[in-house]
N, C-alpha and C positions, 0 to 999 in steps of 0.2 A: 395378522400373523397367521402363518400357515404352519401346521405341525407335520413333521416327518412321520410317515406311515410306519407302524410297528407291526411286523409279521409275526404275531404270537404263536402261530403254529410252527413256524421255523425256529423260534426261540426254544420251544419245548422239544423240538425234533419229532413232531407227530404229524399224522396226515390229517387233512381238513375234515375227514369223516371219522376221526378217532372218537371212540366213546368215552364216557366219563372215567371209567376205570383205567383206560390207557393213558388219558391226560393226567390223572392224579399219580399213576405210577411214574410217568416220565418226569412229573414235577419232583416227586421225592428223590428220584435217583439223581437229578441234577442238583437239586437243593442240598443234598448231602454232599456232593462233590465240591460245590462252591460255597458251602457254609463258612462264615468267616473264622468260626472256631476250628474248623477242620483244615482249610486252606490258608493257613496264616502265611505261608511263604509266597502266596500268590498275591500281587498287588491288585489284580483285577477281580479277585474273588468277590469282594463286597459289591461292586457294581453289577457283576454278573448275577449275584444272588438276588439283587433287587429287580433286575430284568426278568429273571425267572418268576419271582413273586408277582410282579406286574402282569405277566403273561397268564399265570394261573389265576390271578384275581379276576380276570375277564373270562378266560375259557373254562375255569372251574365253576362259574356262575351261569346257570342256563339263560337267564335273561340278558346279561351282558354278553354272552357268547352269541345269542341270537341277533343283538343289535350289532355286533362285530361283524358277523358273517353277512349282514345286510350291506356292508360296505362293498364287498365284492372285490375282484381283482382289478377293476377299472375305478377304484374308489376315487382317485385323484382327478378323473375326468367327469364324475358325477356330482362334484361339489360335495360339501359337508353333509353328514347324516342329520336327521331331525335334532333339534336342540334338546339338551337335558331337561329334566323335569322343572328345573328353576328357570329355564330359558336363558337366552343370551341377549345381550344389549350392546350398544356401541361401547360402553365402558368395559364389559366382560372381556371383549376381544382384545383389549389393550394391555392385559397382564399376563405375565408368564412367571412360573415359579421355578426356581433351580435349588436343589439340595433337599427336596421333600422326599426323594426316593422313586418318585413317579416321573415319567416322561411327559412332555407338553401334549402329546398325542393322547395319552390317558387322562390327563387333567381335562383336556377340552371335550372329549367324547364320553368319558366314563367317570370322571371325578365329581366332586361335590362343589366345583368352583361356582359361586353365586354371589349376589350383591344384595344388600338390603339398604336401610337407612332411608332418608328423605331428601337426598341431594337432588335438586331440580324438581321436586315434587310439585304438582299443580293443586291449587285449592279447588273447592266445589265449583267455583265459576269457571274453571279450566285455565285461569291465568296463573303464571308462575308465582309462587309465594315470595314475598319480600322479607327482608331481614336476613339474620345469620341462618345459614343452612349447613347442617352436619353433613359430613361426607359419608359415602356408601361404606358399609361393612363389606369386607372382602373375605371370601371363604375358599379354602383349598383342602386338599387331601395331605396327610403326612403319614409315610410308611415308618412303622416303628418296629424294630426287631424285638424278639422276646428277651433278649439280653438287655436291651434298652428299658424294657418295660420292667425288668427285674431290678435293675441297678440305678435307673435314672440316667439322663444324659443331657448334654447341651448340643444343639443343633443350629448351624448357621444357614439361614434361608435367604436366598437372593430373590428379590422381587423386581423383575423387569417390567417397566411400564412404557408404552408407546402412546403418547398422546394422540387420539384420534383426530384431532383438528389440525395440529401442527406438524405430527409426524416425529416430534423430538422424543428421543429415548432417554430413559433415566433408570438407573439401578440402585436399589435400596437394600442393604443387608441388615437382617433382623436376627437377633439372638433369641432362640426359643428354648425354654427349659422344659424338658420332659420329665415329670416327676415319676419316681419309682411307684410302681403299681398301677400305671395308667392302664385303662382298659380300652378295648376296641370300640369305636363309636363315640368316645369322649371328644369333646371340643376344647381345644387350648385357645385362650383369648390373649392376643397381644395388643393391648390398648394403643390406640393412636397411630396404628400403622395401616389403616385402611385408606379409602379415597380421601382426598383434600376437601375440606369444607369451602364454602363460599360466603362472601360478605361477612367475614369474622366468625364464622361457624367452626367448630372443632372437627378434627379428622375423625373418620370412622375408625373401626377396629378390624384387626385380622383375625379370623378364626380358622384354626387348622383341626380338621377332623381326623383323628387317629385311626389309621388302618393297620392293625396289627398283622406284621407279615407272617404269612403261614410257615410253620416250622416243619421240616420233614419227620421229626421225631417226638414232638410234643403237641398236644391238643389243650386248648385253653377253655375252661368253663368258669367264669367268674374269677375267683382268686385261685382256684385249684388247677392243677396241671395234671395231665394223663400221658402215660407213655406205655409202649408195649415191650414185654420181655419174653423171649422165645425160650422154652425149656425143652430138653430131651425128655421122653417119658420116664427114664430112670431118675432124672433130677426131680421131676415132680413127685415121683413115689417116695424117693429115699430122702428128699430135702438136700439143699446146697446153699452156698454163699457165693454170690456173684457181684461184680461192681456194676453200678448204674450211674450213667452219666447225668449230671444235673445241667440245667440250662446255662449256668454261668461257666460251664466248661470243666468244673471239677467233678469228682466221682465219689461215690460212697459205697460201702459194702452192704448189700441187702441180704438178709438171711431169709431163705425160702423155706418155710416149714414142710416136713414130710406130709405127703398127701395133699399137696396144693393141686387144684384143679383149673382147667381151662376156664378163662374169663374171671378168675379170682382176682381181687383188687387188693394189693398189698400197699399199705400207707406209709409214706415217709412224712412224719408231721413237720409242719412249718417250712416245707421246701417248695412251696408254691409262690405265687406273686404276693408282694406286700400288700396288706390291707390294714384298715384302721384297727389298731390294737394287736397287731402281730402279722401273720402271713397265712396264706392258704396252704394246702397240703399237695403233694405229689403222689399220685395213684399209679402204681405199677401194674399193668394189666397183663395177666399171664396168657401166653399162647403156648400150646404143646405141639411140637413138631416131631413127625416121624421120619426115620431115615428113608430117602427117596429109593435107595438100593441097599439090599441086605445080602451080604456074601453067604454061600451055603453054610459055612461053619457057624456063622452067627444065626442064621435062620433055625438051625437045630436047637439053639439055646432058646429062641423065641417059642419054638415048639414045645419045649420041655417046660417053659413058664406057663404056656396056655394049658398044657396037660395037668399041671400041678395046681394051678390056682382055681380057687372057687369063686373068684370075683365075676359078677355079671352086671355090667353098667346099666342094662335095661331094667334091673330090679333094685338098683341102689337109690 
């Protein structure tokens, strides 16, 4: 099977020499635009969100980006890049996943697709082992959104297989349960949906490695979530109450106490990811923004405040 090339730079709308900051900025802008919670009236939003995440998964990772750039503009004339760490085999080339959130191009060149088990393994003498032989375990990547990690979900994965010997194609649909509280890097095991066994041996298993989709507004650390909240200087000084959006699309009112400083963390208890015995917390990280332009009449007010205040941030 050949995988259609994905131009990740075009997906994010950045130049090939864009730095990490520009790539992150472009990702966040597009991810907010096509976030399923925001663009609910756009039927293509979910697929675009996943394409944007896939592009950022590669270009936002220095090692993956380096491997991707090695393909070059003439990638399809140079043949495939070096195999993944797990290597390819005659069997690995025969499987393609649909419904994981990742393209076949990503799975083949940047994913965790790999095989294990003892199907066809040889003994110490070099001869094929006799008797029942268990099928290969198959491994792939599964993109999971933050909302799915919060609430849990069911996903239908289509496994397309082309027999390397006969060229015959078959498709198997597998129902995968994503439990609430799933973490990035966890492996979901689907028993009996790996490679076929031989001579009465059982089938291998399917393993899906969870890749938590990057969210433009929330960062994940274990079961805790972090998001940023911008305040005007007077809001930080005097205090205020503002709405904060939660990952499930709802919002809560957050009370910002007077005297809140930049980088302060305000905790919303139990608003993080589910975990054993409860849930993590959501931490709202404060940013203080100043007006980019101040009209003359307001500038006079700032001058009055400067002249009357005895606050010195360098001595606090």
